[in-house]
VEXDREN-2710 file (C-alpha; in Angstrom, 1 decimal):
% VEXDREN-2710
k/r/px/py/pz
1/MET/0.0/0.0/0.0
2/LYS/2.9/2.4/0.8
3/LYS/4.3/1.9/-2.7
4/LEU/1.0/3.0/-4.2
5/LEU/1.2/6.2/-2.3
6/TRP/4.6/7.0/-3.8
7/ILE/3.2/7.5/-7.3
8/PRO/0.8/10.3/-6.4
9/GLY/3.5/11.9/-4.1
10/VAL/6.1/11.8/-6.9
11/LEU/3.6/13.3/-9.4
12/LEU/2.6/16.0/-7.0
13/ALA/6.3/16.8/-6.3
14/LEU/7.0/17.0/-10.0
15/ALA/4.0/19.3/-10.6
16/VAL/5.0/21.6/-7.8
17/GLY/8.7/21.7/-8.9
18/PHE/7.6/22.4/-12.5
19/GLY/5.4/25.2/-11.3
20/LEU/8.2/26.7/-9.2
21/LEU/10.6/26.5/-12.2
22/GLN/8.0/28.2/-14.5
23/TYR/7.5/31.0/-11.9
24/ALA/11.2/31.5/-11.4
25/ALA/11.7/31.7/-15.2
26/SER/8.9/34.2/-15.6
27/GLU/9.5/36.5/-12.6
28/ARG/13.3/36.7/-12.1
29/VAL/13.8/39.5/-14.6
30/GLU/11.8/42.7/-15.3
31/VAL/8.0/42.1/-15.5
32/VAL/5.6/44.9/-16.4
33/LEU/1.8/45.3/-15.9
34/LEU/-0.2/45.8/-19.1
35/HIS/-3.7/47.2/-18.4
36/THR/-6.3/46.5/-21.0
37/LEU/-10.1/46.7/-21.0
38/ASN/-12.5/43.7/-21.3
39/GLU/-15.8/43.7/-23.2
40/GLN/-17.6/45.2/-20.1
41/GLY/-15.1/48.1/-19.9
42/GLY/-13.4/46.7/-16.8
43/GLN/-9.6/46.8/-16.5
44/VAL/-7.7/43.6/-16.8
45/THR/-4.0/43.5/-15.7
46/THR/-1.6/41.1/-17.3
47/ARG/2.0/40.5/-16.3
48/LEU/4.3/40.5/-19.3
49/TRP/7.9/40.8/-20.4
50/VAL/9.2/43.9/-22.1
51/VAL/12.2/45.0/-24.1
52/ASP/13.3/48.3/-25.4
53/HIS/14.0/48.9/-29.1
54/GLU/14.2/52.0/-31.2
55/GLY/13.4/54.2/-28.1
56/HIS/10.1/52.4/-27.3
57/PRO/9.0/49.5/-25.1
58/TRP/8.0/46.4/-27.1
59/LEU/5.9/43.4/-26.1
60/ARG/5.7/40.0/-27.8
61/GLY/2.3/38.5/-27.9
62/ASP/0.6/35.3/-29.1
63/ALA/-2.3/36.0/-31.4
64/GLY/-4.4/33.5/-29.4
65/SER/-3.9/35.1/-26.0
66/GLY/-6.7/37.0/-24.1
67/TRP/-4.6/40.0/-23.4
68/PHE/-3.7/40.3/-27.1
69/ALA/-7.3/40.2/-28.1
70/ARG/-8.1/42.9/-25.5
71/LEU/-5.3/45.0/-26.8
72/ARG/-6.6/44.7/-30.4
73/ALA/-10.1/45.7/-29.3
74/ASN/-8.8/49.1/-28.0
75/ASP/-6.8/51.9/-29.5
76/ARG/-4.9/52.6/-26.2
77/VAL/-3.5/50.7/-23.3
78/SER/-1.5/51.6/-20.2
79/LEU/1.6/50.0/-18.9
80/THR/3.1/50.1/-15.4
81/ARG/6.8/49.8/-15.4
82/ASN/9.1/50.5/-12.4
83/GLY/6.0/51.8/-10.6
84/ASN/5.1/54.4/-13.2
85/THR/2.0/54.0/-15.3
86/THR/2.0/55.5/-18.9
87/SER/-0.7/55.5/-21.6
88/TYR/0.3/54.1/-25.0
89/SER/-1.0/53.6/-28.5
90/TYR/0.5/50.7/-30.2
91/ARG/1.6/49.3/-33.6
92/ILE/2.0/45.7/-34.5
93/ARG/5.3/45.6/-36.4
94/ASN/6.0/42.0/-37.2
95/GLU/8.8/43.0/-39.6
96/ASN/10.7/43.5/-36.3
97/LEU/9.7/40.1/-34.8
98/ALA/13.1/38.4/-35.2
99/THR/14.7/41.4/-33.4
100/ILE/12.2/41.4/-30.6
101/HIS/12.7/37.6/-30.2
102/GLN/16.4/38.1/-30.0
103/LEU/16.2/40.9/-27.5
104/MET/13.8/38.8/-25.3
105/ARG/16.2/35.9/-25.5
106/GLU/19.1/38.1/-24.4
107/LYS/17.3/39.8/-21.6
108/TYR/15.3/36.8/-20.2
109/THR/17.9/34.1/-21.1
110/TRP/17.0/30.6/-20.1
111/GLY/13.5/31.8/-18.9
112/ASP/12.7/32.8/-22.5
113/GLN/13.8/29.4/-23.8
114/LEU/11.8/27.6/-21.1
115/VAL/8.6/29.6/-21.7
116/SER/8.9/29.2/-25.5
117/LEU/9.3/25.5/-25.1
118/MET/6.2/25.2/-22.8
119/ALA/4.1/27.6/-24.9
120/GLY/4.8/25.9/-28.2
121/ASP/5.0/27.6/-31.6
122/GLY/2.2/30.1/-31.3
123/THR/1.8/33.0/-33.7
124/SER/3.9/35.7/-32.1
125/ASN/3.5/39.4/-32.8
126/ALA/5.9/42.3/-32.2
127/ILE/4.1/45.1/-30.5
128/GLU/5.6/48.6/-30.3
129/LEU/4.2/50.8/-27.6
130/ILE/4.1/54.5/-28.4
131/PRO/3.7/57.0/-25.5
132/GLU/0.7/59.3/-25.7
END
């Protein structure tokens, strides 16, 4: 009977360990708060990675994610970075996607590789934020 209890215990330990690894990969370098609006007009906050390129902050977003759909539904968003919240308009500039991928990989190192491995090959977009 004791041997049967090992299996769920090991599976639980692996799940917890994997969750902690994912959290460490996601939160160990700069994380910003993107504020978008849902269909009812309520604010939704999403934790994301950010890089700087051409003098602006850039996000990388999967076309199937909820925050990306909310972003597309509005002309403007706000972003909290280093405790400061700024309003932005945005442009999707996928001609810069390879550069944004590279900058994310350099900044977030193994965390970017791990998250990319777990998320699969979604359709990423390079999103330039333009201060209002």
